[in-house]
C-alpha positions in Angstrom: 91.7 165.8 132.3 91.9 166.6 128.5 94.4 165.1 126.0 95.5 167.2 123.5 95.7 166.2 119.8 99.3 164.7 118.7 102.0 167.3 119.2 104.9 167.5 116.5 108.0 169.1 117.6 111.0 170.1 115.1 108.5 169.5 112.7 109.5 172.8 111.1 112.8 174.4 112.0 112.7 177.1 109.2 113.4 180.1 111.5 116.5 178.5 112.8 118.3 179.5 115.9 116.5 182.3 118.1 117.9 183.2 121.2 117.2 185.7 124.0 113.5 185.7 123.7 110.5 184.9 126.0 109.2 181.2 125.5 105.8 182.2 124.0 107.3 185.1 121.9 109.6 182.6 120.3 108.4 181.4 116.7 107.1 177.7 116.9 109.3 177.0 113.9 112.8 178.1 115.6 115.0 176.4 118.3 116.5 177.7 121.3 119.9 175.9 120.3 121.1 174.6 117.1 125.1 173.7 116.8 126.3 172.0 113.5 122.8 172.1 111.9 121.6 173.8 108.8 117.9 174.3 108.6 117.9 176.0 104.7 119.1 173.0 102.7 116.1 171.1 102.9 113.7 174.0 104.0 112.7 173.5 107.5 114.7 170.1 108.2 117.6 170.2 110.7 120.7 168.8 108.8 124.2 167.9 110.1 126.6 170.4 108.3 129.2 169.8 106.1 132.8 169.2 107.1 136.2 170.6 106.4 139.2 169.2 104.3 142.7 170.6 104.7 144.4 172.2 101.9 147.8 170.3 101.5 149.5 170.4 104.9 150.1 172.8 107.9 152.1 175.7 106.4 154.5 175.5 109.1 155.4 173.5 112.4 154.9 176.5 114.9 151.5 176.7 116.2 150.8 180.4 115.4 147.7 181.6 113.5 147.3 182.3 109.7 147.9 186.2 109.4 146.1 186.7 105.8 144.6 184.8 103.2 143.8 185.8 99.4 143.4 184.5 96.3 145.3 186.2 93.2 144.3 185.8 89.6 145.8 188.0 86.7 143.5 188.7 84.0 144.3 186.3 81.4 143.5 183.6 83.8 147.1 182.2 83.4 148.3 182.5 87.3 145.8 181.8 89.8 147.3 181.3 93.4 145.9 180.9 96.8 148.1 183.0 99.3 148.5 182.5 103.0 150.7 184.1 105.4 151.7 182.6 109.0 153.9 183.3 111.5 156.9 180.7 111.8 158.2 182.0 115.0 160.8 184.1 113.7 159.0 186.0 110.5 155.8 186.4 108.7 156.1 184.0 105.7 153.8 184.3 102.7 153.3 180.8 101.1 151.3 179.9 97.4 149.5 177.0 96.8 150.4 175.3 93.7 147.8 172.7 93.5 149.9 170.2 95.3 152.2 172.0 98.0 152.6 175.0 99.7 155.7 176.8 98.7 157.2 179.8 100.7 157.3 183.1 98.3 157.8 186.0 100.9 159.7 185.0 103.8 161.4 188.0 105.5 158.1 190.1 107.0 157.9 191.1 110.6 156.4 188.2 112.6 152.6 188.4 114.0 151.4 191.2 111.8 148.0 190.7 110.2 148.7 190.7 106.4 146.4 192.3 103.8 146.3 192.0 100.0 144.8 193.5 97.2 145.0 193.1 93.4 145.4 195.8 90.5 146.9 196.0 87.1 147.7 192.6 87.0 149.9 192.7 90.3 149.0 191.7 94.0 150.4 193.8 96.8 151.0 192.9 100.3 150.8 195.3 102.9 150.9 194.9 106.9 151.7 198.7 108.2 155.4 197.8 109.0 157.4 196.4 106.3 158.1 198.2 102.9 155.3 197.5 100.7 155.9 194.7 98.0 154.1 193.3 95.2 154.1 190.3 92.7 152.8 189.5 89.2 152.9 185.7 90.1 152.0 185.2 93.8 155.5 183.6 94.2 158.3 186.4 93.8 157.8 189.4 95.9 160.0 192.7 95.3 159.0 196.7 95.0 157.8 196.9 91.3 157.1 199.8 89.0 153.3 199.3 88.3 152.1 200.1 91.6 154.7 202.4 92.5 155.9 200.3 95.3 158.7 202.4 96.3 156.3 205.4 96.9 153.4 203.1 98.4 152.0 204.1 101.9 153.1 202.0 104.4 149.7 201.3 105.6 147.6 198.3 107.3 144.5 198.4 104.9 144.2 198.6 101.2 141.2 198.5 98.8 140.9 199.4 95.1 138.3 202.0 94.7 137.3 203.8 91.3 140.1 202.7 89.4 142.3 203.8 92.3 144.2 202.3 95.3 143.2 203.4 98.7 145.4 202.8 101.7 144.6 203.7 105.7 146.3 202.7 108.7 149.6 204.6 108.1 151.1 204.4 111.6 152.2 208.1 111.5 149.0 209.0 110.2 146.3 206.7 111.7 143.5 209.0 110.4 144.1 209.5 106.8 143.3 207.6 103.5 145.6 207.7 100.9 144.4 207.9 97.2 146.7 206.9 94.2 146.4 208.4 91.0 144.4 206.7 88.1 146.6 204.4 85.8 148.5 206.2 83.3 147.6 206.6 79.4 148.5 203.0 78.7 146.6 201.8 81.8 150.0 199.8 83.1 150.9 201.9 86.2 149.8 204.5 88.8 151.6 206.9 91.0 151.7 207.8 94.6 153.7 211.0 94.1 151.7 212.6 91.1 148.0 212.7 91.0 147.7 211.3 94.3 145.7 212.5 97.4 145.2 212.4 101.1 141.9 212.4 102.8 141.9 213.1 106.7 139.1 211.3 108.3 138.1 213.3 111.3 141.4 213.4 112.9 142.4 213.4 116.8 138.7 211.7 117.4 140.2 209.4 120.0 139.6 206.5 117.3 141.7 205.0 114.6 140.7 203.6 111.1 140.0 199.7 111.3 138.9 198.8 108.0 137.8 199.7 104.4 135.0 198.8 102.2 133.2 199.8 99.1 129.6 199.7 97.9 126.9 201.6 96.0 129.4 203.8 94.6 131.0 204.7 98.0 133.9 203.7 100.0 133.2 203.3 103.6 135.8 204.0 106.2 135.3 202.2 109.6 136.7 203.5 113.0 136.5 201.7 116.3 133.1 203.4 117.2 132.0 205.2 113.7 131.7 204.9 110.1 132.4 207.2 107.3 131.6 207.7 103.4 133.6 209.2 100.8 132.6 209.5 97.1 135.9 210.0 95.5 135.2 213.6 95.0 134.7 215.4 98.3 137.8 216.9 99.9 136.6 214.9 103.2 134.8 211.8 104.3 131.4 212.4 105.5 130.4 210.7 109.3 127.5 208.5 108.7 126.8 206.8 112.2 128.4 206.2 115.3 128.8 202.6 114.6 132.4 200.9 114.5 134.1 197.9 113.5 136.6 196.0 115.3 138.2 193.7 112.7 138.8 194.1 109.0 138.9 190.6 108.2 135.2 190.9 109.4 134.3 193.4 106.8 132.9 191.5 103.7 130.6 192.1 100.6 128.0 189.4 100.5 125.3 190.1 97.8 124.3 193.7 97.7 125.4 194.5 101.2 128.7 194.9 103.2 128.8 193.1 106.6 131.1 194.2 109.6 131.3 193.0 113.2 131.9 195.1 116.5 131.3 193.7 119.9 127.5 194.6 119.8 127.2 191.9 117.1 127.0 191.5 113.2 125.9 194.6 110.9 125.1 195.0 107.4 124.9 198.2 105.1 124.2 199.3 101.8 126.2 202.5 102.3 123.5 204.0 104.7 122.4 203.7 108.4 123.6 200.0 109.3 121.4 197.3 110.7 122.3 195.1 113.4 121.1 191.7 112.2 122.2 189.3 115.1 120.1 189.9 117.8 118.6 186.3 117.4 121.8 185.0 118.6 122.8 187.4 120.8 123.9 185.0 123.5 126.7 183.8 121.3 127.8 187.3 120.7 127.6 187.8 124.5 129.4 184.6 125.1 132.5 185.3 123.1 135.7 186.4 124.5 136.6 190.1 124.1 140.3 189.3 123.2 138.7 187.8 119.8 137.0 191.0 118.9 140.1 192.0 116.8 140.2 188.5 115.1 136.7 188.2 113.9 136.8 186.9 110.4 133.9 187.0 107.6 133.1 185.3 104.3 130.2 186.2 102.5 128.7 185.4 98.9 125.1 185.8 97.6 123.7 183.0 99.9 125.1 183.3 103.1 127.3 185.1 105.5 129.9 183.2 107.8 131.3 185.0 110.7 134.1 183.7 113.1 133.2 184.1 116.7 136.3 182.1 118.3 135.6 180.4 121.7 131.9 180.9 123.0 130.4 180.2 126.5 126.5 179.4 126.4 124.4 178.2 129.0 127.2 177.3 130.8 128.7 175.0 127.9 131.9 176.1 126.2 132.1 175.9 122.4 135.3 176.1 120.3 135.9 177.3 116.8 132.3 178.8 116.7 131.1 180.5 113.4 127.8 181.9 112.8 126.1 181.6 109.4 123.4 183.9 108.2 121.4 182.6 105.3 120.4 185.9 103.2 117.6 184.4 101.8 115.8 182.8 104.5 117.3 185.1 107.3 117.8 182.1 109.6 121.0 181.5 111.7 122.7 178.7 112.1 125.8 177.9 114.7 128.8 176.1 113.8 131.4 174.8 116.0 134.6 173.7 114.3 137.6 171.6 115.1 139.4 174.6 113.9 139.3 178.0 115.0 139.0 180.3 111.9 140.7 183.7 111.7 140.3 184.7 108.0 138.6 183.4 104.9 138.5 184.1 101.0 137.0 182.5 97.9 139.1 180.1 95.9 138.2 179.4 92.5 140.1 175.8 91.8 140.0 174.7 88.3 136.6 176.6 88.0 135.1 175.1 91.3 134.3 177.9 93.9 135.5 177.0 97.7 135.4 178.6 100.5 138.7 178.5 102.4 139.7 179.3 105.8 142.5 179.9 107.7 143.0 178.9 111.3 144.9 179.7 114.6 147.4 176.8 113.8 148.8 177.7 110.6 146.3 175.5 108.3 144.0 176.2 105.4 140.8 174.2 105.2 138.2 174.2 102.7 135.0 175.1 104.6 131.7 173.4 103.5 133.5 170.7 101.4 132.2 167.2 100.9 133.9 165.6 103.9 131.5 164.5 106.4 134.4 165.0 109.3 136.2 168.2 110.2 139.5 166.9 108.7 138.8 163.3 110.4 137.2 164.9 113.8 133.7 164.1 114.2 130.9 166.7 113.7 129.0 166.7 116.9 125.6 167.9 116.8 122.6 169.2 118.9 119.7 170.7 118.4 117.1 171.9 121.4 113.7 173.4 121.7 112.5 176.4 123.6 110.4 176.0 126.5 107.2 174.0 125.4 104.4 174.8 127.7 101.5 173.1 125.6 98.9 175.9 126.0 99.7 177.4 129.7 102.5 177.4 131.8 100.5 177.0 134.9 98.7 173.8 133.9 100.4 170.6 135.1 101.0 168.3 131.9 101.5 164.6 131.4 103.4 162.8 128.3 102.8 159.0 128.3 102.5 156.1 126.2 105.3 156.8 123.6 107.1 159.3 121.5 107.8 158.9 117.6 111.2 160.1 116.2 111.6 160.7 112.5 114.8 160.9 110.5 116.7 160.0 107.2 120.5 158.7 107.5 120.6 159.7 111.2 123.3 157.7 113.4 123.1 157.9 117.1 120.5 160.7 117.6 120.0 160.7 121.0 116.4 162.1 122.1 116.3 163.8 125.5 113.6 165.9 127.4 114.1 168.3 130.4 111.1 168.7 132.6 110.9 172.1 134.5 114.4 172.7 135.7 115.4 168.9 136.4 117.8 166.7 134.7 117.8 165.6 131.0 116.0 162.4 130.6 117.1 160.0 127.7 113.9 158.7 125.7 116.0 156.7 123.2 118.3 156.8 120.3 117.4 157.4 116.6 119.1 155.1 114.3 116.4 154.6 111.5 114.0 156.6 109.8 111.2 155.9 112.0 111.8 154.8 115.9 109.1 154.4 118.5 110.3 154.8 122.1 108.0 153.4 124.8 107.6 155.8 127.7 107.7 153.6 130.9 107.8 156.5 133.3 105.3 159.4 134.0 106.9 162.5 132.3 105.0 165.2 134.3 105.7 168.9 134.6 104.7 172.5 133.9 107.0 173.1 130.8 109.1 170.8 128.5 112.3 171.1 126.7 113.4 168.4 124.1 117.0 167.9 122.3 118.8 165.4 119.9 122.6 165.3 120.4 125.0 163.1 118.9 128.3 163.0 116.9 128.5 161.9 113.1 131.3 161.0 110.9 129.7 158.8 108.2 126.5 160.8 106.9 124.5 164.1 107.0 121.8 163.1 109.2 118.3 164.9 108.8 116.2 164.7 111.6 112.8 165.6 110.6 110.9 165.8 113.9 109.4 164.4 117.2 105.9 163.2 117.6 104.1 162.9 121.0 100.7 161.1 120.5 99.5 161.7 124.2 100.0 165.1 125.8 97.2 165.1 128.7 96.5 168.5 130.7 96.0 167.9 134.3 95.2 171.1 136.4 96.7 174.4 137.2 99.1 173.6 140.1 102.3 175.6 141.5 
């Protein structure tokens, strides 16, 4: 028999969550499962994520989803309003947040339609592909205004400002066309949709429809279900780039120097060229989500992180609700969050010079994400981290763990430490409630491969789990 040097587990989790990889190929500083845990705040440590805080109150009593969310700010900064559209059971209603309460502004839109906004020339425009296009100079009062030529504005589903022009796609009668406005007039106060405008037809009648727009590196990206095109504002037609498409406009987001988007294969990024699938490490979460949520995936991105909502996911036989994946652009690691809310759309909200991530959920409510709260708007944050299979050198050699296990943390409350041997049930070693805990092992832990996990729920602290140490691991002999 041979005793190994003390084994340190969860001592370095800087690679984050890595799934669908053979046990002996998994990075030792990664975890097989991590829910509501971040690994890049204190690099390598497992830290409970931040919570959420409600913005005001639910926008309406009906339990319907937020259909769109946007912050409108004029050039002088005198107006800055968070907008959110909800289905009240009869109509879509666009509310604005004045810092204290939500107030209904636009009240007569067709219900259940995804609603998008874009701002230009100090106006914010609303499109949904059905109702007449209207705009607002304050986010409160909506009508057909002259500066954006609303009366001639193409009635599309998608809108984007590109190279000092407005572009629109998703018009019902011409689902393959990109409509381009004129440039602003000599005084820079108005555009036209009847003079100086253009129509770019994008690979018509190919069995696909335009599903989203984005811009990067001087190009406009035009997504269809299973393909992506680029346009440079000079060509008479868009160029087909690759047979990789996008299922949700709300998943298209600029983060740092890349654009990210989602399709049923996962999360992609592009700099305007060949897109790269970056979600391979969390593939079991992509595979475990409901296909009915593909059209509802929403994303948020900044220079540090990319958030992508995945709805409800079933992973290793367990169902997780309100799943949001978070990719760290600097460290390239993934974290998985399970919220008490199912987010459908996100936006940046600059509130009194403070930048906030806000998301609209499936129940007519807007929340600040990554707030200072220690709960999901009073709901406890459940957490779990789990190792890959640990074989301590050889899968075929029988091993014994004996004497004791040491667990280390900071501010961890009710962190239950467990071990699974081969494919047997989980065994609880103890509960981590202080910075250093010693768990005496009163039974023989013997098997070929082991998994360890820490599970619990917190509402009082953002606990940090620093690692688990096994002072005595003994190699016995090869056995079947």
